[in-house]
VOLUMBA-158734 format. One record per residue (C-alpha): residue number from 1; residue in three letters; x, y negated, z negated. Coordinates in nm, 4 decimals, always signed. Each point is the difference from the previous one (the first is absolute). Layout:
% residues N
+-----+-----+----------+----------+----------+
|   i |  aa |       xx |       yy |       zz |
+-----+-----+----------+----------+----------+
| NUM | ALA |        X |        Y |        Z |
...
+-----+-----+----------+----------+----------+
% end
This chain:
% residues 103
+-----+-----+----------+----------+----------+
|   i |  aa |       xx |       yy |       zz |
+-----+-----+----------+----------+----------+
|   1 | MET |  +0.8290 |  +0.6068 |  +1.6788 |
|   2 | PRO |  +0.3236 |  +0.0702 |  -0.1770 |
|   3 | GLU |  +0.1505 |  -0.3136 |  +0.1472 |
|   4 | ARG |  -0.2874 |  -0.2084 |  -0.1458 |
|   5 | LEU |  +0.0378 |  +0.1554 |  -0.3438 |
|   6 | ALA |  +0.3740 |  -0.0628 |  +0.0102 |
|   7 | ALA |  -0.0624 |  -0.3597 |  +0.0952 |
|   8 | PHE |  -0.2761 |  -0.0361 |  -0.2691 |
|   9 | LEU |  +0.2572 |  +0.1323 |  -0.2632 |
|  10 | ARG |  +0.2752 |  -0.2367 |  +0.1178 |
|  11 | GLU |  -0.2274 |  -0.3011 |  -0.0023 |
|  12 | ALA |  -0.1237 |  +0.0954 |  -0.3483 |
|  13 | GLN |  +0.3420 |  +0.0177 |  -0.1461 |
|  14 | SER |  +0.1120 |  -0.3461 |  +0.1396 |
|  15 | SER |  -0.0887 |  -0.3305 |  -0.1481 |
|  16 | THR |  -0.2790 |  -0.1426 |  +0.2063 |
|  17 | ALA |  -0.0745 |  -0.3436 |  -0.1360 |
|  18 | GLY |  -0.3696 |  +0.0776 |  -0.0068 |
|  19 | GLU |  -0.0095 |  +0.1101 |  +0.3769 |
|  20 | GLY |  +0.0163 |  +0.3703 |  -0.0191 |
|  21 | VAL |  -0.0452 |  +0.3085 |  -0.2235 |
|  22 | SER |  +0.1773 |  -0.0152 |  -0.3473 |
|  23 | SER |  +0.1444 |  +0.2964 |  -0.1825 |
|  24 | THR |  -0.2887 |  -0.0321 |  -0.2497 |
|  25 | LYS |  -0.2406 |  +0.0941 |  +0.2817 |
|  26 | VAL |  +0.1969 |  +0.3035 |  +0.0676 |
|  27 | VAL |  -0.0155 |  +0.0989 |  -0.3775 |
|  28 | TRP |  -0.3779 |  -0.0607 |  +0.0145 |
|  29 | LEU |  -0.0288 |  +0.2047 |  +0.3098 |
|  30 | TRP |  +0.1747 |  +0.2931 |  -0.1585 |
|  31 | ALA |  -0.2063 |  -0.0348 |  -0.3216 |
|  32 | GLY |  -0.3246 |  -0.0074 |  +0.2080 |
|  33 | LEU |  +0.1045 |  +0.3080 |  +0.1905 |
|  34 | ALA |  +0.0833 |  +0.1857 |  -0.3145 |
|  35 | SER |  -0.3392 |  -0.0939 |  -0.1527 |
|  36 | ILE |  -0.1845 |  +0.1184 |  +0.3050 |
|  37 | TYR |  +0.2029 |  +0.3280 |  -0.0017 |
|  38 | CYS |  -0.0656 |  +0.0573 |  -0.3634 |
|  39 | ALA |  -0.3624 |  -0.0734 |  +0.0325 |
|  40 | VAL |  -0.0540 |  +0.2332 |  +0.3075 |
|  41 | LEU |  +0.2097 |  +0.2722 |  -0.1642 |
|  42 | THR |  -0.1855 |  -0.0041 |  -0.3337 |
|  43 | THR |  -0.3363 |  -0.0048 |  +0.1760 |
|  44 | LEU |  +0.0941 |  +0.2961 |  +0.2151 |
|  45 | GLY |  +0.1337 |  +0.1809 |  -0.3190 |
|  46 | GLY |  -0.3233 |  -0.0685 |  -0.1846 |
|  47 | VAL |  -0.2209 |  +0.1065 |  +0.2856 |
|  48 | SER |  +0.1951 |  +0.3235 |  +0.0461 |
|  49 | VAL |  -0.0194 |  +0.0803 |  -0.3750 |
|  50 | TYR |  -0.3667 |  -0.0570 |  +0.0097 |
|  51 | VAL |  -0.0585 |  +0.2127 |  +0.3031 |
|  52 | PHE |  +0.2116 |  +0.2935 |  -0.1135 |
|  53 | LEU |  -0.0461 |  -0.0154 |  -0.3783 |
|  54 | HIS |  -0.3275 |  -0.1817 |  -0.0310 |
|  55 | ILE |  +0.1537 |  -0.2289 |  -0.2658 |
|  56 | ALA |  -0.0592 |  -0.3832 |  +0.0115 |
|  57 | ASP |  +0.1814 |  -0.1746 |  -0.2854 |
|  58 | GLY |  -0.1333 |  -0.3387 |  -0.0752 |
|  59 | ILE |  +0.3301 |  -0.1400 |  -0.1251 |
|  60 | TYR |  +0.1747 |  +0.1159 |  +0.3301 |
|  61 | TRP |  -0.2559 |  -0.1622 |  +0.2238 |
|  62 | THR |  +0.0129 |  -0.3255 |  -0.2086 |
|  63 | ALA |  +0.3708 |  -0.0104 |  +0.0730 |
|  64 | VAL |  -0.0610 |  +0.0633 |  +0.3683 |
|  65 | GLY |  -0.2573 |  -0.2761 |  -0.0007 |
|  66 | ALA |  +0.2610 |  -0.2256 |  -0.1570 |
|  67 | LEU |  +0.2372 |  +0.0825 |  +0.2641 |
|  68 | TRP |  -0.2464 |  -0.0939 |  +0.2745 |
|  69 | VAL |  -0.0788 |  -0.3210 |  -0.1787 |
|  70 | ASN |  +0.3722 |  -0.0750 |  +0.0051 |
|  71 | VAL |  +0.0253 |  +0.0758 |  +0.3705 |
|  72 | LEU |  -0.3019 |  -0.2212 |  +0.0872 |
|  73 | ALA |  +0.1067 |  -0.2878 |  -0.2255 |
|  74 | PHE |  +0.3532 |  +0.0236 |  +0.1395 |
|  75 | ALA |  -0.1313 |  -0.0278 |  +0.3518 |
|  76 | SER |  -0.2292 |  -0.2986 |  -0.0705 |
|  77 | ASN |  +0.2829 |  -0.1652 |  -0.1805 |
|  78 | VAL |  +0.2434 |  +0.0354 |  +0.2897 |
|  79 | GLN |  -0.2678 |  -0.1285 |  +0.2436 |
|  80 | LYS |  -0.0829 |  -0.2972 |  -0.2270 |
|  81 | SER |  +0.3691 |  -0.0790 |  -0.0268 |
|  82 | ALA |  +0.0508 |  +0.0166 |  +0.3738 |
|  83 | HIS |  -0.3006 |  -0.2389 |  +0.0584 |
|  84 | VAL |  +0.1353 |  -0.2352 |  -0.2622 |
|  85 | ASN |  +0.3519 |  +0.0001 |  +0.1481 |
|  86 | ALA |  -0.1330 |  -0.0509 |  +0.3493 |
|  87 | LYS |  -0.2192 |  -0.2843 |  -0.1143 |
|  88 | GLU |  +0.2883 |  -0.1691 |  -0.1747 |
|  89 | ILE |  +0.2280 |  +0.0243 |  +0.3027 |
|  90 | ALA |  -0.2784 |  -0.1371 |  +0.2225 |
|  91 | LEU |  -0.0592 |  -0.2880 |  -0.2316 |
|  92 | GLY |  +0.3729 |  -0.0610 |  -0.0359 |
|  93 | ASN |  +0.0374 |  -0.0188 |  +0.3807 |
|  94 | ARG |  -0.2966 |  -0.2250 |  +0.0321 |
|  95 | ASP |  +0.1276 |  -0.2383 |  -0.2707 |
|  96 | GLN |  +0.3366 |  -0.0224 |  +0.1572 |
|  97 | THR |  -0.1429 |  -0.0857 |  +0.3433 |
|  98 | SER |  -0.2372 |  -0.2506 |  -0.1417 |
|  99 | GLN |  +0.2919 |  -0.1824 |  -0.1690 |
| 100 | GLY |  +0.1947 |  -0.0130 |  +0.3298 |
| 101 | GLU |  +0.2611 |  +0.2442 |  -0.1083 |
| 102 | PRO |  +0.1163 |  +0.2552 |  +0.2463 |
| 103 | SER |  -0.1194 |  +0.3536 |  -0.0774 |
+-----+-----+----------+----------+----------+
% end
């Protein structure tokens, strides 16, 4: 597993000409992981305050909900971007082969 992570990070830092992971994807990965961590941490914190102190602040839970919306929107955006990129690569390869150019 550490070898795969090291290879991923090496590939992410190199120029890939559209055939590999870019450094932007690494930044998005860390931003997504940070969003998930914050959402989980604030949810657990809110639940523990509610359980022990029997206090549920509406403003706090609105912020927690906003964090979860951010996490879910981030995940759907990354998935959509991956599908669009895969489609463009597939269409680009198909266009090159249909024109007789080597791929």
